[in-house]
KEFIZA-950630 format. One line per field, with one value per atom (N, C-alpha, C, CB): atom name; y, z negated, x; residue number from 1. Coordinates in steps of 0.05 Angstrom, whole numbers, plus 5000, padded with zeros to 4 digits. Each point is the difference from the previous one (the first is absolute). Glycine has a CB too. Layout:
N
site <- [CA / ...]
north <- [Y / ...]
up <- [Z / ...]
east <- [X / ...]
pos <- [NUM / ...]
***
This chain:
167
site <- [N / CA / C / CB / N / CA / C / CB / N / CA / C / CB / N / CA / C / CB / N / CA / C / CB / N / CA / C / CB / N / CA / C / CB / N / CA / C / CB / N / CA / C / CB / N / CA / C / CB / N / CA / C / CB / N / CA / C / CB / N / CA / C / CB / N / CA / C / CB / N / CA / C / CB / N / CA / C / CB / N / CA / C / CB / N / CA / C / CB / N / CA / C / CB / N / CA / C / CB / N / CA / C / CB / N / CA / C / CB / N / CA / C / CB / N / CA / C / CB / N / CA / C / CB / N / CA / C / CB / N / CA / C / CB / N / CA / C / CB / N / CA / C / CB / N / CA / C / CB / N / CA / C / CB / N / CA / C / CB / N / CA / C / CB / N / CA / C / CB / N / CA / C / CB / N / CA / C / CB / N / CA / C / CB / N / CA / C / CB / N / CA / C / CB / N / CA / C / CB / N / CA / C / CB / N / CA / C / CB / N / CA / C / CB / N / CA / C / CB / N / CA / C / CB / N / CA / C / CB / N / CA / C / CB / N / CA / C / CB / N / CA / C / CB / N / CA / C / CB / N / CA / C / CB / N / CA / C / CB / N / CA / C / CB / N / CA / C / CB / N / CA / C / CB / N / CA / C / CB / N / CA / C / CB / N / CA / C / CB / N / CA / C / CB / N / CA / C / CB / N / CA / C / CB / N / CA / C / CB / N / CA / C / CB / N / CA / C / CB / N / CA / C / CB / N / CA / C / CB / N / CA / C / CB / N / CA / C / CB / N / CA / C / CB / N / CA / C / CB / N / CA / C / CB / N / CA / C / CB / N / CA / C / CB / N / CA / C / CB / N / CA / C / CB / N / CA / C / CB / N / CA / C / CB / N / CA / C / CB / N / CA / C / CB / N / CA / C / CB / N / CA / C / CB / N / CA / C / CB / N / CA / C / CB / N / CA / C / CB / N / CA / C / CB / N / CA / C / CB / N / CA / C / CB / N / CA / C / CB / N / CA / C / CB / N / CA / C / CB / N / CA / C / CB / N / CA / C / CB / N / CA / C / CB / N / CA / C / CB / N / CA / C / CB / N / CA / C / CB / N / CA / C / CB / N / CA / C / CB / N / CA / C / CB / N / CA / C / CB / N / CA / C / CB / N / CA / C / CB / N / CA / C / CB / N / CA / C / CB / N / CA / C / CB / N / CA / C / CB / N / CA / C / CB / N / CA / C / CB / N / CA / C / CB / N / CA / C / CB / N / CA / C / CB / N / CA / C / CB / N / CA / C / CB / N / CA / C / CB / N / CA / C / CB / N / CA / C / CB / N / CA / C / CB / N / CA / C / CB / N / CA / C / CB / N / CA / C / CB / N / CA / C / CB / N / CA / C / CB / N / CA / C / CB / N / CA / C / CB / N / CA / C / CB / N / CA / C / CB / N / CA / C / CB / N / CA / C / CB / N / CA / C / CB / N / CA / C / CB / N / CA / C / CB / N / CA / C / CB / N / CA / C / CB / N / CA / C / CB / N / CA / C / CB / N / CA / C / CB / N / CA / C / CB / N / CA / C / CB / N / CA / C / CB / N / CA / C / CB / N / CA / C / CB / N / CA / C / CB / N / CA / C / CB / N / CA / C / CB / N / CA / C / CB / N / CA / C / CB / N / CA / C / CB / N / CA / C / CB / N / CA / C / CB / N / CA / C / CB / N / CA / C / CB / N / CA / C / CB / N / CA / C / CB / N / CA / C / CB / N / CA / C / CB / N / CA / C / CB / N / CA / C / CB / N / CA / C / CB / N / CA / C / CB / N / CA / C / CB / N / CA / C / CB / N / CA / C / CB / N / CA / C / CB / N / CA / C / CB / N / CA / C / CB / N / CA / C / CB / N / CA / C / CB]
north <- [4977 / 5023 / 5023 / 4978 / 5042 / 5025 / 5019 / 4995 / 5028 / 5019 / 5010 / 5014 / 4994 / 5018 / 4981 / 5029 / 4944 / 4987 / 4993 / 4983 / 5010 / 4999 / 5019 / 4983 / 5043 / 5025 / 5002 / 5027 / 4967 / 5005 / 4977 / 5025 / 4950 / 4982 / 4999 / 4979 / 5035 / 5004 / 5026 / 4974 / 5047 / 5023 / 4998 / 5021 / 4993 / 4995 / 5028 / 4952 / 5053 / 5028 / 4999 / 5008 / 5008 / 5001 / 5023 / 4977 / 5019 / 5020 / 5008 / 4979 / 5007 / 5003 / 5006 / 4968 / 5053 / 5013 / 5003 / 5024 / 4965 / 5007 / 5031 / 4950 / 5059 / 5029 / 4997 / 5013 / 5011 / 5001 / 5017 / 4955 / 5064 / 5016 / 4989 / 5032 / 4979 / 4990 / 5025 / 4963 / 5025 / 5019 / 5015 / 4969 / 5053 / 5016 / 4983 / 5043 / 4948 / 4985 / 4975 / 5017 / 4974 / 4974 / 5010 / 4973 / 5050 / 5010 / 5011 / 5007 / 5006 / 5004 / 4977 / 5037 / 4946 / 4971 / 4992 / 4985 / 5018 / 4986 / 5018 / 4984 / 5047 / 5018 / 4993 / 5038 / 4959 / 4996 / 4976 / 5018 / 4961 / 4977 / 5003 / 4984 / 5034 / 5004 / 5018 / 4990 / 5033 / 5012 / 4986 / 5027 / 4948 / 4981 / 4986 / 4993 / 5005 / 4988 / 5006 / 5000 / 4984 / 5003 / 5022 / 4947 / 5067 / 5016 / 5007 / 5021 / 4979 / 5007 / 5022 / 4983 / 5018 / 5026 / 5007 / 5015 / 4972 / 5003 / 5030 / 4969 / 5034 / 5031 / 4995 / 5015 / 4964 / 5002 / 5017 / 4994 / 4998 / 5014 / 5002 / 4986 / 5006 / 4997 / 5023 / 4947 / 5061 / 5017 / 4989 / 5038 / 4971 / 4991 / 5021 / 4969 / 5021 / 5019 / 4981 / 5035 / 4964 / 4988 / 5011 / 4993 / 4992 / 5010 / 4986 / 5011 / 5003 / 4990 / 5013 / 4992 / 5034 / 5016 / 4982 / 5047 / 4953 / 4986 / 5016 / 4987 / 5040 / 5018 / 4994 / 5037 / 4965 / 4994 / 4971 / 5029 / 4951 / 4973 / 4997 / 4985 / 5031 / 5000 / 5005 / 5010 / 5017 / 5015 / 4976 / 5055 / 4932 / 4982 / 4977 / 5015 / 4975 / 4977 / 5005 / 4987 / 5037 / 5008 / 4994 / 5037 / 4963 / 4997 / 4972 / 5042 / 4941 / 4968 / 4983 / 5002 / 4980 / 4978 / 4985 / 4998 / 5003 / 4986 / 5024 / 4968 / 5049 / 5021 / 4988 / 5040 / 4940 / 4985 / 4992 / 4981 / 5011 / 4990 / 5024 / 4961 / 5062 / 5025 / 5012 / 5013 / 4982 / 5009 / 4984 / 5016 / 4960 / 4978 / 5003 / 4961 / 5042 / 4997 / 5026 / 4973 / 5023 / 5021 / 5021 / 4966 / 5028 / 5021 / 4988 / 5024 / 4996 / 4992 / 5016 / 4993 / 4996 / 5012 / 5004 / 4979 / 5043 / 5008 / 4997 / 5029 / 4953 / 4998 / 5011 / 4968 / 5056 / 5014 / 5003 / 5022 / 4981 / 5000 / 5029 / 4962 / 5046 / 5024 / 5006 / 4998 / 5008 / 5005 / 5010 / 5012 / 5013 / 5010 / 4984 / 5037 / 4944 / 4982 / 4972 / 5020 / 4984 / 4972 / 5005 / 4985 / 4993 / 5001 / 4978 / 5018 / 4965 / 4981 / 4989 / 4988 / 5021 / 4998 / 4968 / 5041 / 4939 / 4972 / 4992 / 4988 / 5016 / 4995 / 5011 / 5004 / 5021 / 5016 / 4987 / 5045 / 4948 / 4984 / 4976 / 5018 / 4966 / 4977 / 5002 / 4986 / 5040 / 5000 / 5008 / 5011 / 5003 / 5006 / 4975 / 5040 / 4942 / 4975 / 4985 / 5000 / 5003 / 4986 / 5016 / 4981 / 5046 / 5015 / 4989 / 5046 / 4954 / 4993 / 4971 / 5032 / 4948 / 4974 / 5002 / 4979 / 5036 / 5004 / 5009 / 5010 / 5010 / 5012 / 4979 / 5047 / 4935 / 4979 / 4980 / 5006 / 4982 / 4984 / 5012 / 4985 / 5042 / 5008 / 5002 / 5021 / 4986 / 4996 / 4974 / 5033 / 4947 / 4972 / 4990 / 4993 / 5015 / 4989 / 5015 / 4987 / 5030 / 5015 / 4992 / 5044 / 4934 / 4993 / 5016 / 4984 / 5035 / 5016 / 4981 / 5050 / 4965 / 4993 / 5024 / 4973 / 5019 / 5022 / 4987 / 5021 / 5001 / 4994 / 5020 / 4977 / 5019 / 5019 / 5000 / 4990 / 5035 / 5008 / 5017 / 5002 / 4986 / 5011 / 5008 / 4971 / 5022 / 5009 / 5031 / 4955 / 5056 / 5030 / 5019 / 4992 / 4994 / 5011 / 5007 / 4972 / 5018 / 5009 / 5030 / 4954 / 5054 / 5027 / 5010 / 4991 / 5003 / 5010 / 5033 / 4951 / 5060 / 5031 / 5013 / 4998 / 4991 / 5009 / 4995 / 4992 / 4986 / 4990 / 5020 / 4949 / 5054 / 5017 / 5029 / 4969 / 5041 / 5029 / 4999 / 5010 / 4971 / 4998 / 4994 / 4986 / 5003 / 5000 / 5018 / 4956 / 5063 / 5028 / 4989 / 5031 / 4949 / 4990 / 5015 / 4960 / 5061 / 5014 / 4987 / 5022 / 4993 / 4991 / 4981 / 5041 / 4958 / 4989 / 4971 / 5046 / 4946 / 4971 / 4989 / 5010 / 4966 / 4983 / 4973 / 5018 / 4984 / 4977 / 4974 / 5024 / 4954 / 4972 / 4978 / 5018 / 4989 / 4982 / 5012 / 4961 / 5028 / 5004 / 4974 / 5033 / 4970 / 4975 / 5007 / 4988 / 4995 / 5000 / 4984 / 5008 / 5000 / 4982 / 5002 / 5000 / 4982 / 5001 / 4973 / 5031 / 4966 / 4972 / 4979 / 5024 / 4952 / 4985 / 4989 / 4987 / 5012 / 4986 / 4980 / 5045 / 4938 / 4977 / 4992 / 5014 / 4957 / 4988 / 4989 / 4989 / 5027 / 4988 / 4973 / 5051 / 4932 / 4980 / 5004 / 4971 / 5022 / 5003 / 4980 / 5042 / 4950 / 4976 / 5009 / 4969 / 5019 / 5006 / 4979 / 5027 / 4983 / 4981 / 4984 / 5029 / 4943 / 4989 / 5015 / 4950 / 5046 / 5016 / 4981 / 5020 / 4959 / 4983 / 5009 / 4960 / 5055 / 5011 / 5026 / 4974 / 5041 / 5025 / 5004 / 5008 / 4972 / 5000 / 4988 / 4989 / 5028 / 5001 / 4982 / 5044 / 4959 / 4981 / 4993 / 5022 / 4954 / 4989 / 4998 / 4978 / 5031 / 5000 / 4975 / 5047]
up <- [5002 / 4999 / 5000 / 4974 / 5041 / 5005 / 4975 / 5053 / 4943 / 4977 / 5001 / 5001 / 5018 / 5005 / 4991 / 5043 / 4966 / 4994 / 4971 / 5046 / 4944 / 4973 / 4982 / 5015 / 4995 / 4982 / 5000 / 5011 / 5016 / 5001 / 4985 / 5047 / 4947 / 4986 / 4970 / 5040 / 4952 / 4971 / 4985 / 5011 / 5010 / 4989 / 4983 / 5039 / 4936 / 4986 / 4995 / 4976 / 5012 / 4986 / 4973 / 5026 / 4966 / 4973 / 4988 / 5008 / 4967 / 4989 / 4969 / 5029 / 4965 / 4974 / 5006 / 4976 / 5015 / 5004 / 4979 / 5031 / 4970 / 4979 / 5003 / 5001 / 4979 / 4997 / 5021 / 4945 / 5068 / 5017 / 5020 / 4990 / 5021 / 5019 / 5029 / 4965 / 5059 / 5025 / 5010 / 5006 / 5009 / 5012 / 5023 / 4989 / 5016 / 5024 / 5028 / 4973 / 5030 / 5022 / 5002 / 4995 / 4988 / 4999 / 5007 / 4960 / 5032 / 5009 / 5024 / 4961 / 5050 / 5028 / 5018 / 4991 / 5003 / 5014 / 5006 / 4973 / 5005 / 4999 / 5020 / 4947 / 5047 / 5021 / 5027 / 4968 / 5036 / 5030 / 5010 / 4992 / 4996 / 5002 / 5013 / 4961 / 5023 / 5009 / 5023 / 4957 / 5045 / 5022 / 5027 / 4971 / 5029 / 5027 / 5003 / 4998 / 4985 / 5011 / 5029 / 4952 / 5057 / 5028 / 4993 / 5020 / 5004 / 5000 / 5027 / 4956 / 5051 / 5025 / 5011 / 4989 / 5035 / 5012 / 4986 / 5011 / 4974 / 4982 / 4984 / 5034 / 4959 / 4987 / 4969 / 5029 / 4961 / 4971 / 4980 / 5022 / 4975 / 4984 / 4971 / 5035 / 4954 / 4971 / 4989 / 5004 / 4972 / 4986 / 4971 / 5029 / 4958 / 4971 / 4978 / 5021 / 4952 / 4979 / 4984 / 5001 / 4989 / 4982 / 4972 / 5035 / 4945 / 4971 / 4984 / 5007 / 4980 / 4980 / 4972 / 5036 / 4967 / 4975 / 4986 / 5021 / 4952 / 4978 / 5000 / 4967 / 5031 / 4997 / 5021 / 4980 / 5045 / 5025 / 5001 / 5018 / 4976 / 4998 / 4980 / 5014 / 4962 / 4983 / 5008 / 4974 / 5042 / 5011 / 5021 / 4992 / 5024 / 5020 / 4991 / 5021 / 4954 / 4986 / 4990 / 4990 / 5005 / 4987 / 5019 / 4972 / 5059 / 5019 / 5005 / 5024 / 4962 / 5011 / 4976 / 5044 / 4953 / 4981 / 4997 / 5008 / 5013 / 5001 / 4987 / 5048 / 4939 / 4996 / 4980 / 5004 / 4983 / 4986 / 5017 / 4971 / 5054 / 5017 / 5008 / 5015 / 4994 / 5008 / 4976 / 5036 / 4938 / 4977 / 4997 / 4976 / 5027 / 4995 / 5025 / 4972 / 5046 / 5025 / 5001 / 5025 / 4987 / 5004 / 5021 / 4987 / 5034 / 5017 / 5014 / 5003 / 5013 / 5015 / 5030 / 4953 / 5065 / 5027 / 5007 / 5014 / 4989 / 5011 / 5028 / 4966 / 5051 / 5023 / 5014 / 4989 / 5028 / 5009 / 5034 / 4951 / 5055 / 5028 / 5014 / 4990 / 5021 / 5014 / 5020 / 4989 / 5011 / 5016 / 5030 / 4956 / 5044 / 5023 / 5017 / 4980 / 5009 / 5016 / 5013 / 4969 / 5020 / 5009 / 5027 / 4950 / 5060 / 5023 / 5001 / 5023 / 4961 / 4998 / 4974 / 5048 / 4931 / 4971 / 4993 / 4998 / 5016 / 4989 / 5009 / 5004 / 5017 / 5009 / 4979 / 5049 / 4949 / 4983 / 4973 / 5023 / 4965 / 4973 / 5003 / 4988 / 5028 / 5004 / 5004 / 5018 / 4993 / 5001 / 4974 / 5047 / 4937 / 4974 / 4981 / 5010 / 4995 / 4988 / 5005 / 5003 / 5025 / 5006 / 4987 / 5046 / 4949 / 4990 / 4971 / 5032 / 4953 / 4971 / 5000 / 4987 / 5028 / 4999 / 5007 / 5012 / 5004 / 5001 / 4976 / 5044 / 4943 / 4975 / 4976 / 5014 / 4985 / 4981 / 5007 / 4989 / 5031 / 5013 / 4993 / 5036 / 4966 / 4996 / 4972 / 5042 / 4943 / 4968 / 4992 / 4991 / 5018 / 4993 / 5009 / 5010 / 5018 / 5004 / 4984 / 5046 / 4941 / 4983 / 4971 / 5032 / 4961 / 4973 / 4988 / 4997 / 5009 / 4985 / 5000 / 5015 / 4970 / 4997 / 5013 / 4954 / 5054 / 5013 / 4999 / 5036 / 4966 / 5003 / 5015 / 4960 / 5059 / 5017 / 4981 / 5055 / 4938 / 4983 / 5019 / 4955 / 5042 / 5021 / 4985 / 5038 / 4935 / 4988 / 4996 / 4978 / 5019 / 4995 / 5027 / 4963 / 5059 / 5022 / 4993 / 5033 / 4946 / 4986 / 4995 / 4977 / 5016 / 4991 / 5019 / 4946 / 5081 / 5014 / 5005 / 5025 / 4976 / 5001 / 4977 / 5024 / 4952 / 4978 / 4999 / 4979 / 5031 / 5003 / 5020 / 4992 / 5032 / 5018 / 4990 / 5037 / 4950 / 4989 / 4977 / 5007 / 4976 / 4981 / 5012 / 4970 / 5055 / 5009 / 5023 / 4982 / 5021 / 5014 / 5031 / 4956 / 5050 / 5029 / 5019 / 4985 / 5008 / 5020 / 5016 / 5000 / 5014 / 5017 / 5021 / 4993 / 5014 / 5024 / 4995 / 5017 / 4954 / 4997 / 4977 / 5011 / 4994 / 4984 / 4989 / 5033 / 4941 / 4988 / 5011 / 4964 / 5037 / 5013 / 4977 / 5058 / 4926 / 4980 / 4983 / 5029 / 4949 / 4979 / 5000 / 4970 / 5033 / 4996 / 4973 / 5058 / 4922 / 4973 / 5002 / 4971 / 5022 / 5001 / 4980 / 5044 / 4953 / 4978 / 5001 / 4970 / 5009 / 4993 / 4988 / 4993 / 5017 / 4990 / 4971 / 5049 / 4940 / 4972 / 5001 / 4970 / 5055 / 4999 / 5028 / 4963 / 5039 / 5023 / 5010 / 4986 / 5029 / 5002 / 5020 / 4990 / 5006 / 5019 / 5018 / 4970 / 5052 / 5021 / 5021 / 4990 / 5012 / 5015 / 5026 / 4960 / 5061 / 5026 / 5008 / 5014 / 5005 / 5009 / 5020 / 4992 / 5010 / 5022 / 5029 / 4974 / 5040 / 5027 / 5016 / 5001 / 4999 / 5017 / 4995 / 4998 / 4972 / 4997 / 5010 / 4964 / 5043 / 5012 / 5029 / 4963 / 5053 / 5031 / 5006 / 5007 / 5005 / 5012 / 5024 / 4985 / 5033 / 5026 / 5001 / 5028 / 4984 / 5005 / 5026 / 4963 / 5046 / 5028 / 5007 / 5001]
east <- [5018 / 4981 / 5018 / 4962 / 5036 / 5014 / 4994 / 4996 / 5018 / 5000 / 4971 / 5053 / 4940 / 4975 / 4974 / 5023 / 4977 / 4977 / 5003 / 4990 / 5031 / 5006 / 4988 / 5036 / 4971 / 4992 / 4970 / 5042 / 4950 / 4969 / 4986 / 5001 / 5008 / 4989 / 5005 / 5003 / 5019 / 5005 / 4990 / 5040 / 4953 / 4992 / 4970 / 5029 / 4975 / 4972 / 4997 / 5000 / 4972 / 4993 / 5009 / 4959 / 5061 / 5008 / 4989 / 5039 / 4947 / 4984 / 5015 / 4953 / 5069 / 5014 / 5029 / 4968 / 5043 / 5028 / 5018 / 4980 / 5046 / 5022 / 5008 / 5020 / 4986 / 5011 / 5023 / 4990 / 5018 / 5022 / 4990 / 5021 / 4998 / 4997 / 5005 / 5010 / 4981 / 5005 / 5010 / 4967 / 5058 / 5022 / 4986 / 5041 / 4964 / 4992 / 5002 / 5019 / 5005 / 5008 / 4980 / 5050 / 4939 / 4984 / 4969 / 5034 / 4961 / 4973 / 4995 / 4996 / 5036 / 4997 / 4997 / 5025 / 4990 / 5000 / 4969 / 5045 / 4943 / 4969 / 4985 / 4997 / 5006 / 4985 / 5011 / 4993 / 5030 / 5011 / 4986 / 5048 / 4947 / 4987 / 4970 / 5029 / 4958 / 4976 / 5000 / 4985 / 5031 / 5002 / 5002 / 5015 / 4997 / 5003 / 4978 / 5045 / 4933 / 4976 / 4988 / 4994 / 4994 / 4988 / 4978 / 5009 / 4985 / 4973 / 4993 / 5009 / 4965 / 4988 / 5011 / 4963 / 5047 / 5010 / 5025 / 4954 / 5058 / 5022 / 4995 / 5035 / 4938 / 4995 / 5013 / 4947 / 5055 / 5012 / 4983 / 5046 / 4932 / 4979 / 5002 / 4974 / 5052 / 5001 / 5018 / 4993 / 5001 / 5015 / 5004 / 4984 / 5037 / 5008 / 4998 / 5030 / 4967 / 5008 / 5013 / 4964 / 5055 / 5016 / 4992 / 5036 / 4958 / 4993 / 5015 / 4956 / 5067 / 5017 / 4992 / 5038 / 4955 / 4992 / 4981 / 5004 / 5002 / 4984 / 4970 / 5047 / 4951 / 4975 / 4983 / 5022 / 4989 / 4991 / 4984 / 5041 / 4973 / 4992 / 4978 / 5046 / 4957 / 4979 / 4974 / 5032 / 4966 / 4979 / 4990 / 5021 / 4991 / 4996 / 4984 / 5040 / 4972 / 4991 / 4976 / 5040 / 4950 / 4972 / 4983 / 5013 / 4994 / 4976 / 4997 / 5008 / 5000 / 4994 / 4998 / 5028 / 4959 / 5000 / 5023 / 4958 / 5060 / 5027 / 5020 / 4988 / 5004 / 5023 / 5024 / 4961 / 5033 / 5023 / 5025 / 4963 / 5029 / 5019 / 5015 / 4973 / 5012 / 5019 / 5016 / 4964 / 5027 / 5020 / 5022 / 4965 / 5027 / 5026 / 5020 / 4968 / 5030 / 5015 / 5020 / 4960 / 5063 / 5021 / 4990 / 5037 / 4952 / 4990 / 4981 / 5038 / 4945 / 4977 / 5005 / 4966 / 5024 / 4999 / 4971 / 5043 / 4946 / 4975 / 5000 / 4992 / 4993 / 4999 / 4978 / 5025 / 4975 / 4980 / 4998 / 5006 / 4967 / 4994 / 5006 / 4963 / 5052 / 5002 / 4984 / 5037 / 4940 / 4976 / 5008 / 4973 / 5043 / 5005 / 5015 / 4994 / 5022 / 5015 / 4987 / 5035 / 4939 / 4983 / 4987 / 4987 / 5009 / 4983 / 4975 / 5043 / 4959 / 4976 / 5002 / 4998 / 4984 / 4997 / 5009 / 4956 / 5028 / 5001 / 5029 / 4946 / 5062 / 5028 / 5022 / 4983 / 5012 / 5020 / 5001 / 4990 / 4987 / 4998 / 5013 / 4958 / 5041 / 5012 / 5030 / 4957 / 5052 / 5030 / 5010 / 5001 / 4983 / 5004 / 5007 / 4969 / 5013 / 5003 / 5023 / 4958 / 5051 / 5026 / 5024 / 4981 / 5015 / 5024 / 4998 / 5002 / 4980 / 5000 / 5011 / 4958 / 5035 / 5009 / 5030 / 4953 / 5057 / 5029 / 5013 / 4994 / 4996 / 5012 / 5002 / 4978 / 4994 / 5003 / 5022 / 4951 / 5050 / 5021 / 5023 / 4975 / 5034 / 5025 / 5008 / 4997 / 4982 / 5005 / 5005 / 4972 / 5015 / 5000 / 5034 / 4937 / 5071 / 5026 / 5025 / 4979 / 5012 / 5023 / 4994 / 5005 / 4981 / 4994 / 4982 / 5040 / 4947 / 4980 / 4973 / 5022 / 4962 / 4969 / 4982 / 5009 / 4972 / 4982 / 4971 / 5038 / 4944 / 4973 / 4983 / 5006 / 4977 / 4987 / 4972 / 5025 / 4971 / 4977 / 4978 / 5032 / 4946 / 4981 / 4978 / 5013 / 4981 / 4977 / 5001 / 4995 / 5029 / 4995 / 4987 / 5043 / 4955 / 4989 / 4966 / 5040 / 4952 / 4973 / 5000 / 4996 / 5030 / 5002 / 5024 / 4981 / 5018 / 5024 / 4998 / 5005 / 4973 / 5000 / 5013 / 4959 / 5037 / 5013 / 5033 / 4952 / 5051 / 5028 / 5017 / 4982 / 5004 / 5015 / 5000 / 4988 / 4996 / 5002 / 5026 / 4942 / 5058 / 5020 / 5027 / 4966 / 5039 / 5024 / 5000 / 5009 / 4976 / 5003 / 5004 / 5024 / 4962 / 5004 / 4989 / 5001 / 4980 / 4985 / 4979 / 5037 / 4948 / 4976 / 5006 / 4982 / 5041 / 5010 / 5008 / 5015 / 4984 / 5012 / 4977 / 5061 / 4935 / 4980 / 5018 / 4954 / 5037 / 5013 / 4994 / 5001 / 5016 / 4993 / 5013 / 5001 / 5014 / 5007 / 5023 / 4985 / 5020 / 5022 / 5017 / 4972 / 5050 / 5019 / 5019 / 5002 / 4988 / 5020 / 5020 / 4967 / 5058 / 5022 / 5022 / 4990 / 5025 / 5019 / 5016 / 4968 / 5043 / 5011 / 4982 / 5039 / 4959 / 4976 / 5004 / 4989 / 4989 / 5004 / 4975 / 5023 / 4975 / 4982 / 5005 / 4962 / 5029 / 5006 / 4973 / 5050 / 4929 / 4976 / 5002 / 4978 / 5000 / 4998 / 4977 / 5022 / 4975 / 4982 / 4997 / 5009 / 4962 / 4998 / 4989 / 4993 / 5008 / 4986 / 4983 / 5036 / 4944 / 4981 / 5013 / 4962 / 5036 / 5018 / 4993 / 5002 / 5015 / 5001 / 4978 / 5056 / 4943 / 4976 / 4974 / 5025 / 4968 / 4976 / 4997 / 4997 / 5021 / 5000 / 4998 / 5025 / 4986 / 5003 / 4968 / 5063 / 4924 / 4973 / 4997 / 4997 / 5021 / 5000 / 5029 / 4959 / 5043 / 5027 / 5008 / 4995 / 5026 / 5006 / 5013 / 5004]
pos <- [1 / 1 / 1 / 1 / 2 / 2 / 2 / 2 / 3 / 3 / 3 / 3 / 4 / 4 / 4 / 4 / 5 / 5 / 5 / 5 / 6 / 6 / 6 / 6 / 7 / 7 / 7 / 7 / 8 / 8 / 8 / 8 / 9 / 9 / 9 / 9 / 10 / 10 / 10 / 10 / 11 / 11 / 11 / 11 / 12 / 12 / 12 / 12 / 13 / 13 / 13 / 13 / 14 / 14 / 14 / 14 / 15 / 15 / 15 / 15 / 16 / 16 / 16 / 16 / 17 / 17 / 17 / 17 / 18 / 18 / 18 / 18 / 19 / 19 / 19 / 19 / 20 / 20 / 20 / 20 / 21 / 21 / 21 / 21 / 22 / 22 / 22 / 22 / 23 / 23 / 23 / 23 / 24 / 24 / 24 / 24 / 25 / 25 / 25 / 25 / 26 / 26 / 26 / 26 / 27 / 27 / 27 / 27 / 28 / 28 / 28 / 28 / 29 / 29 / 29 / 29 / 30 / 30 / 30 / 30 / 31 / 31 / 31 / 31 / 32 / 32 / 32 / 32 / 33 / 33 / 33 / 33 / 34 / 34 / 34 / 34 / 35 / 35 / 35 / 35 / 36 / 36 / 36 / 36 / 37 / 37 / 37 / 37 / 38 / 38 / 38 / 38 / 39 / 39 / 39 / 39 / 40 / 40 / 40 / 40 / 41 / 41 / 41 / 41 / 42 / 42 / 42 / 42 / 43 / 43 / 43 / 43 / 44 / 44 / 44 / 44 / 45 / 45 / 45 / 45 / 46 / 46 / 46 / 46 / 47 / 47 / 47 / 47 / 48 / 48 / 48 / 48 / 49 / 49 / 49 / 49 / 50 / 50 / 50 / 50 / 51 / 51 / 51 / 51 / 52 / 52 / 52 / 52 / 53 / 53 / 53 / 53 / 54 / 54 / 54 / 54 / 55 / 55 / 55 / 55 / 56 / 56 / 56 / 56 / 57 / 57 / 57 / 57 / 58 / 58 / 58 / 58 / 59 / 59 / 59 / 59 / 60 / 60 / 60 / 60 / 61 / 61 / 61 / 61 / 62 / 62 / 62 / 62 / 63 / 63 / 63 / 63 / 64 / 64 / 64 / 64 / 65 / 65 / 65 / 65 / 66 / 66 / 66 / 66 / 67 / 67 / 67 / 67 / 68 / 68 / 68 / 68 / 69 / 69 / 69 / 69 / 70 / 70 / 70 / 70 / 71 / 71 / 71 / 71 / 72 / 72 / 72 / 72 / 73 / 73 / 73 / 73 / 74 / 74 / 74 / 74 / 75 / 75 / 75 / 75 / 76 / 76 / 76 / 76 / 77 / 77 / 77 / 77 / 78 / 78 / 78 / 78 / 79 / 79 / 79 / 79 / 80 / 80 / 80 / 80 / 81 / 81 / 81 / 81 / 82 / 82 / 82 / 82 / 83 / 83 / 83 / 83 / 84 / 84 / 84 / 84 / 85 / 85 / 85 / 85 / 86 / 86 / 86 / 86 / 87 / 87 / 87 / 87 / 88 / 88 / 88 / 88 / 89 / 89 / 89 / 89 / 90 / 90 / 90 / 90 / 91 / 91 / 91 / 91 / 92 / 92 / 92 / 92 / 93 / 93 / 93 / 93 / 94 / 94 / 94 / 94 / 95 / 95 / 95 / 95 / 96 / 96 / 96 / 96 / 97 / 97 / 97 / 97 / 98 / 98 / 98 / 98 / 99 / 99 / 99 / 99 / 100 / 100 / 100 / 100 / 101 / 101 / 101 / 101 / 102 / 102 / 102 / 102 / 103 / 103 / 103 / 103 / 104 / 104 / 104 / 104 / 105 / 105 / 105 / 105 / 106 / 106 / 106 / 106 / 107 / 107 / 107 / 107 / 108 / 108 / 108 / 108 / 109 / 109 / 109 / 109 / 110 / 110 / 110 / 110 / 111 / 111 / 111 / 111 / 112 / 112 / 112 / 112 / 113 / 113 / 113 / 113 / 114 / 114 / 114 / 114 / 115 / 115 / 115 / 115 / 116 / 116 / 116 / 116 / 117 / 117 / 117 / 117 / 118 / 118 / 118 / 118 / 119 / 119 / 119 / 119 / 120 / 120 / 120 / 120 / 121 / 121 / 121 / 121 / 122 / 122 / 122 / 122 / 123 / 123 / 123 / 123 / 124 / 124 / 124 / 124 / 125 / 125 / 125 / 125 / 126 / 126 / 126 / 126 / 127 / 127 / 127 / 127 / 128 / 128 / 128 / 128 / 129 / 129 / 129 / 129 / 130 / 130 / 130 / 130 / 131 / 131 / 131 / 131 / 132 / 132 / 132 / 132 / 133 / 133 / 133 / 133 / 134 / 134 / 134 / 134 / 135 / 135 / 135 / 135 / 136 / 136 / 136 / 136 / 137 / 137 / 137 / 137 / 138 / 138 / 138 / 138 / 139 / 139 / 139 / 139 / 140 / 140 / 140 / 140 / 141 / 141 / 141 / 141 / 142 / 142 / 142 / 142 / 143 / 143 / 143 / 143 / 144 / 144 / 144 / 144 / 145 / 145 / 145 / 145 / 146 / 146 / 146 / 146 / 147 / 147 / 147 / 147 / 148 / 148 / 148 / 148 / 149 / 149 / 149 / 149 / 150 / 150 / 150 / 150 / 151 / 151 / 151 / 151 / 152 / 152 / 152 / 152 / 153 / 153 / 153 / 153 / 154 / 154 / 154 / 154 / 155 / 155 / 155 / 155 / 156 / 156 / 156 / 156 / 157 / 157 / 157 / 157 / 158 / 158 / 158 / 158 / 159 / 159 / 159 / 159 / 160 / 160 / 160 / 160 / 161 / 161 / 161 / 161 / 162 / 162 / 162 / 162 / 163 / 163 / 163 / 163 / 164 / 164 / 164 / 164 / 165 / 165 / 165 / 165 / 166 / 166 / 166 / 166 / 167 / 167 / 167 / 167]
***
């Protein structure tokens, strides 16, 4: 099995983190991985806010029932849809999903833990205002990341139960 497939299969959503800072270079490499996701017409409709500041994370945590995860991680990346860059909302949002997956895989490949938080979208307007993202950007997810303090186990539905038609 090659390194890419191994990382895909071993990546898990980590929700508990050990103390410890994440170096700027590592965050940069995670953002860089997101930047290289595919997008329709190569429009790259994503924008990022890196959140390290404890007070900002406390304010963000207050907007979701999973705030404890945001408080325990070392940093968060808010992933936003830059509406002026978009050309087809459905395709743009799928591209942003690929961007997020790239970042999760980059974190995992560097020994970090990360989790894609979506429940905060119930209060995305408040979060966008808190992040000073402007009217042009819409929150799509928050990625909480840090050094893992758990090793979650996950099972998958057998492939033969997922393939609807066999060729």
